[in-house]
C-alpha positions in Angstrom: -30.0 2.5 -3.3 -27.8 -0.4 -2.4 -27.4 -1.4 1.3 -24.6 0.3 3.0 -21.5 -1.8 3.9 -20.9 -2.9 7.4 -17.4 -2.6 8.8 -17.4 -5.9 10.7 -18.7 -7.8 7.6 -15.6 -7.2 5.6 -13.4 -10.2 4.7 -10.4 -7.9 4.3 -10.2 -4.3 5.4 -7.5 -1.7 4.8 -7.3 1.2 7.2 -5.4 4.4 6.4 -4.2 6.5 9.4 -2.6 9.9 8.8 0.2 11.7 10.8 -2.2 14.2 12.3 -4.1 11.4 14.1 -1.1 9.3 15.1 1.5 11.9 16.2 1.2 14.4 19.1 2.9 17.5 17.6 3.6 19.0 21.1 5.7 16.0 22.0 6.7 14.7 18.5 5.7 11.3 19.8 3.0 8.7 19.0 -0.4 9.1 20.7 -0.1 5.8 22.4 -3.5 5.9 24.2 -5.2 6.5 20.9 -3.2 3.8 19.2 -4.1 1.4 22.0 -7.8 2.0 21.1 -7.2 1.4 17.5 -5.4 -1.8 18.4 -8.4 -2.9 20.4 -10.6 -2.2 17.5 -8.4 -4.2 15.2 -8.3 -7.1 17.6 -12.1 -7.1 17.6 -12.3 -7.2 13.9 -9.7 -10.0 13.7 -11.7 -12.1 16.2 -14.7 -11.6 13.9 -12.8 -13.0 11.0 -11.7 -9.8 9.2 -8.1 -9.5 7.9 -6.8 -6.1 8.7 -4.0 -4.2 6.9 -3.0 -0.7 8.1 -1.5 2.0 6.0 0.2 4.3 8.5 1.8 7.7 8.1 3.9 9.4 10.8 7.5 8.4 10.2 8.7 11.9 9.1 6.6 13.7 11.8 8.1 11.5 14.5 11.7 12.3 13.6 11.6 16.0 12.7 12.3 17.4 16.2 15.1 14.9 17.1 16.8 15.8 13.8 16.2 19.6 14.4 14.2 19.8 11.2 11.7 22.3 12.5 11.1 24.4 9.4 7.7 24.1 7.8 8.9 22.8 4.5 11.6 20.1 4.2 13.8 19.4 1.2 13.4 15.9 -0.4 16.7 14.6 1.1 15.6 15.9 4.6 12.3 14.1 4.3 14.2 10.9 3.3 16.5 11.2 6.3 13.6 11.9 8.7 11.7 8.9 7.2 14.7 6.6 7.9 14.8 7.6 11.5 11.0 7.9 12.2 10.1 4.6 10.5 11.8 2.8 13.4 9.8 4.7 16.0 6.6 4.2 14.0 7.1 0.4 13.7 7.9 0.1 17.4 4.7 2.0 18.4 2.6 -0.3 16.2 4.4 -3.4 17.5 3.8 -2.4 21.1 0.1 -1.6 20.9 -0.7 -4.7 18.7 1.3 -7.0 21.0 -0.8 -5.9 23.9 -3.8 -7.4 22.0 -1.9 -10.6 21.3 -1.3 -9.6 17.6 1.9 -9.6 15.6 2.7 -6.5 13.6 4.6 -6.7 10.3 6.2 -3.8 8.5 6.2 -3.2 4.7 7.6 -0.2 2.9 6.3 0.4 -0.7 7.0 2.7 -3.5 4.8 3.5 -6.5 7.0 1.1 -8.6 6.0 -1.7 -6.4 2.4 -1.5 -7.5 3.1 -0.7 -11.2 5.7 -3.4 -11.9 3.9 -6.8 -12.3 6.6 -8.8 -10.6 6.9 -6.5 -7.6 3.1 -6.3 -7.4 2.8 -10.1 -7.2 5.6 -10.2 -4.6 4.0 -7.6 -2.4 0.5 -9.2 -2.7 1.9 -12.6 -1.9 3.7 -11.3 1.2 0.6 -9.4 2.4 -1.7 -12.5 1.8 0.7 -14.7 3.6 1.1 -12.4 6.6 -2.7 -12.0 7.1 -3.0 -15.8 6.7 -0.5 -16.2 9.5 -2.6 -13.9 11.7 -0.3 -10.8 11.4 -1.4 -7.2 11.0 0.7 -5.7 8.2 1.6 -2.0 8.7 2.5 -0.3 5.4 4.0 3.1 4.7 5.4 4.7 1.6 9.2 4.1 1.4 9.9 7.8 1.8 13.6 7.2 2.6 14.2 6.2 -1.0 11.2 7.5 -2.9 11.8 10.5 -5.1 9.4 13.1 -6.5 9.2 11.2 -9.7 8.0 7.9 -8.2 6.4 8.7 -4.9 2.6 8.4 -4.3 2.6 11.8 -2.6 0.0 10.8 0.0 -1.0 7.7 1.8 -4.7 8.0 0.7 -3.8 6.8 -2.8 -1.2 4.3 -1.4 -4.0 2.8 0.7 -6.3 2.5 -2.3 -3.6 0.8 -4.3 -3.0 -1.6 -1.5 -6.7 -2.3 -1.2 -6.8 -3.0 -5.0 -3.7 -5.2 -4.7 -5.1 -7.5 -1.9 -8.7 -7.4 -3.3 -10.0 -5.9 0.0 -13.7 -5.6 0.5 -13.4 -2.2 2.2 -11.0 0.7 2.6 -11.4 3.1 5.6 -9.7 6.5 5.5 -9.6 7.9 9.1 -9.6 11.7 8.8 -10.2 15.0 10.6 -13.6 15.1 9.0 -16.6 12.7 9.1 -16.9 12.4 5.4 -17.7 14.3 2.2 -19.6 17.5 2.2 -21.2 19.5 -0.6 -18.7 22.3 0.3 -16.1 23.0 2.8 -18.0 23.0 6.2 -15.4 25.2 7.8 -16.2 28.0 5.3 -19.7 27.2 4.1 -22.4 27.0 6.7 -24.8 25.5 4.2 -22.5 22.6 3.3 -24.4 19.3 3.6 -22.9 16.0 4.7 -23.2 13.2 2.0 -23.7 9.8 3.7 -23.3 7.7 0.6 -21.9 8.1 -2.9 -23.2 5.4 -5.2 -21.0 6.3 -8.1 -18.0 8.5 -8.7 -18.9 11.3 -11.1 -17.2 14.5 -12.2 -19.5 16.4 -9.9 -18.4 14.3 -6.9 -14.8 14.7 -7.8 -15.2 18.5 -8.1 -16.1 18.6 -4.4 -12.5 17.8 -3.6 -11.4 21.3 -4.6 -8.3 22.3 -6.5 -5.3 20.0 -6.6 -2.8 20.8 -3.9 0.5 22.5 -5.0 3.5 20.3 -5.8 3.5 17.0 -3.9 1.4 18.1 -0.9 -0.3 15.3 1.0 -3.8 14.8 2.2 -6.9 16.9 1.6 -10.3 15.8 0.3 -9.0 15.7 -3.3 -6.6 12.9 -2.7 -9.4 11.0 -0.8 -11.6 11.2 -3.8 -8.8 10.0 -6.0 -8.5 7.1 -3.6 -12.2 6.5 -3.8 -12.1 6.2 -7.6 -9.2 3.7 -7.4 -10.8 1.6 -4.7 -14.4 1.5 -6.0 -13.2 0.8 -9.6 -11.5 -2.3 -8.1 -14.7 -3.5 -6.4 -13.8 -2.2 -3.0 -16.1 0.0 -0.9 -14.5 3.0 0.8 -15.4 5.1 3.8 -14.2 8.5 5.1 -14.7 8.7 8.8 -13.6 10.8 11.8 -10.5 9.6 13.4 -10.2 12.1 16.3 -12.3 10.0 18.7 -11.5 7.2 21.1 -12.0 3.8 19.4 -12.9 5.2 16.0 -13.6 1.8 14.4 -16.0 0.8 17.2 -17.7 4.2 16.8 -18.2 3.6 13.1 -19.6 0.1 13.7 -22.0 1.7 16.2 -23.3 4.2 13.7 -21.0 7.2 13.7 -21.5 9.4 10.7 -19.2 8.8 7.7 -19.4 8.8 3.9 -19.5 5.4 2.1 -18.4 5.2 -1.5 -20.0 2.1 -2.9 -18.0 -0.5 -4.8 -18.4 -0.7 -8.5 -20.0 -4.2 -8.9 -18.1 -4.7 -12.1 -14.8 -3.8 -10.4 -13.6 -7.4 -9.7 -14.7 -8.7 -13.1 -13.0 -5.9 -14.9 -9.6 -7.2 -13.9 -10.5 -10.6 -15.0 -11.7 -9.3 -18.4 -8.3 -7.5 -18.7 -6.5 -10.7 -18.0 -8.7 -12.8 -20.3 -9.1 -10.4 -23.3 -6.3 -7.9 -23.6 -3.1 -9.7 -22.7 -0.8 -11.2 -25.3 0.3 -14.5 -23.9 4.1 -14.9 -23.6 3.9 -18.7 -23.2 1.7 -21.8 -22.8 1.1 -24.3 -20.0 -0.3 -27.6 -21.1 -2.3 -29.4 -18.4 -3.6 -32.9 -17.8 -7.3 -33.8 -17.5 -7.3 -33.6 -13.7 -5.9 -30.1 -13.7 -8.4 -29.1 -16.4 -11.3 -30.3 -14.2 -9.9 -28.5 -11.2 -9.8 -25.2 -13.1 -13.5 -25.5 -14.0 -14.2 -25.8 -10.2 -12.5 -22.5 -9.5 -9.2 -23.9 -8.3 -5.7 -22.5 -8.9 -3.4 -24.2 -11.3 -0.8 -26.4 -9.5 2.5 -27.4 -11.1 1.7 -31.1 -10.4 -1.0 -30.9 -13.1 1.1 -29.2 -15.8 2.6 -31.5 -18.5 4.5 -29.1 -20.7 5.8 -25.5 -20.7 6.1 -23.7 -24.0 7.7 -20.4 -24.8 9.9 -18.1 -22.7 8.4 -15.9 -20.0 9.1 -14.3 -16.7 7.2 -14.3 -13.4 4.1 -12.2 -13.7 3.9 -12.6 -17.5 0.6 -13.7 -19.1 0.3 -17.2 -20.3 -2.3 -19.5 -21.9 -3.4 -22.7 -20.4 -4.3 -25.5 -22.8 -5.3 -29.1 -22.5 -3.4 -31.9 -24.2 -5.7 -31.7 -27.2 -4.6 -28.1 -27.8 -7.8 -26.4 -26.7 -7.3 -23.1 -24.8 -8.8 -23.4 -21.4 -7.7 -20.2 -19.6 -5.3 -17.3 -19.4 -3.5 -16.1 -16.4 -0.4 -14.5 -14.8 2.3 -17.0 -14.1 3.9 -17.1 -10.6 7.0 -18.6 -12.1 9.4 -18.0 -15.0 9.3 -20.5 -17.8 12.7 -21.9 -16.7 11.5 -22.4 -13.1 8.1 -23.7 -14.2 9.9 -26.3 -16.3 11.7 -27.6 -13.3 8.7 -28.1 -11.1 5.9 -29.2 -13.4 4.6 -32.7 -12.5 5.9 -32.3 -8.9 4.3 -31.6 -5.5 5.0 -28.4 -3.6 7.1 -30.3 -1.0 9.6 -31.0 -3.7 10.0 -27.4 -4.9 12.9 -26.4 -2.6 15.0 -29.3 -3.7 14.3 -28.6 -7.4 14.7 -24.8 -7.3 17.0 -24.2 -4.4 14.3 -22.1 -2.8 10.7 -22.6 -1.6 8.3 -21.3 -4.2 4.6 -20.7 -4.4 2.2 -23.7 -4.3 0.4 -22.4 -7.5 1.9 -21.8 -10.9 -1.2 -19.6 -11.5 -3.3 -18.4 -8.6 -7.1 -18.5 -9.2 -7.2 -14.7 -8.6 -4.9 -14.3 -11.6 -6.7 -16.9 -13.8 -9.6 -16.5 -16.3 -11.4 -19.4 -17.9 -12.1 -19.0 -21.6 
């Protein structure tokens, strides 16, 4: 069996926190003492060099009482209204507890379309990467105030997995009301055994999640196992751990029980194979010798090294990279449209704003979106 992941060793960690952990139902308010503990844990991880991104539920739960939406089931438009009110309170709570640790919180609201559409995907990923690079802690929630039943994730477990996939996180942690996966429901089955590690997602493992919840119900072990498949397939390890304790991240680092789902070692290379082998290039970037050498050293492609842009393409479209002799060197996803790329090729990044009217990315193709051929 492969060695189990260590939480503090992650380069980038995504943590999902549900409403039941974050909101005190008796007061319809954030559990500030518990959140302070989480913020302390996050600060420790940040000091150790780990980028932390939080996927946080709680907006709807924080607003229900003040809007007098006390019935058990809400209509879609009532959920959207509650989300619009509660999101302000949720963001404020995170901002306060992280500020006490000297950290800056950032808020992002995403819908399913933001991870399915290539251009939105690239935009969201670039924003998250920039925020973590600036030392911020992004706090993400589904954009429930505009999401509909046709496009919404339905639960933040899967949203967290898609975010982990997007930012190429090493680890995803789902804090829950249970300390991991069991062979059965431990509340009903006294013989149910805790499973400390899942090396590979199989139909047998997925069956342990039980039947799918009706409609668009959130949570449950089934959605966590769906999240595990998404994350591990992308090369990201995932853990399910108990959240109803003080300092749950510290507890996990000190050996608290959980279930680790090990990353598929081929997960990262699978995306590269997809870029390199299955995409039909929409255009061509011809590069000079210096840029060609830089690519072989694992560098991103900078506009300064591009000599010519061929074809018409939009941001996020696949393109081929060729040298001046016409040999195909690589394929990748362009960070610029062909029109914008044509304006900035041969120039340094300090000149982009004058050329485009806005400050673009430093790379025309980031190395994470580039495959050498």
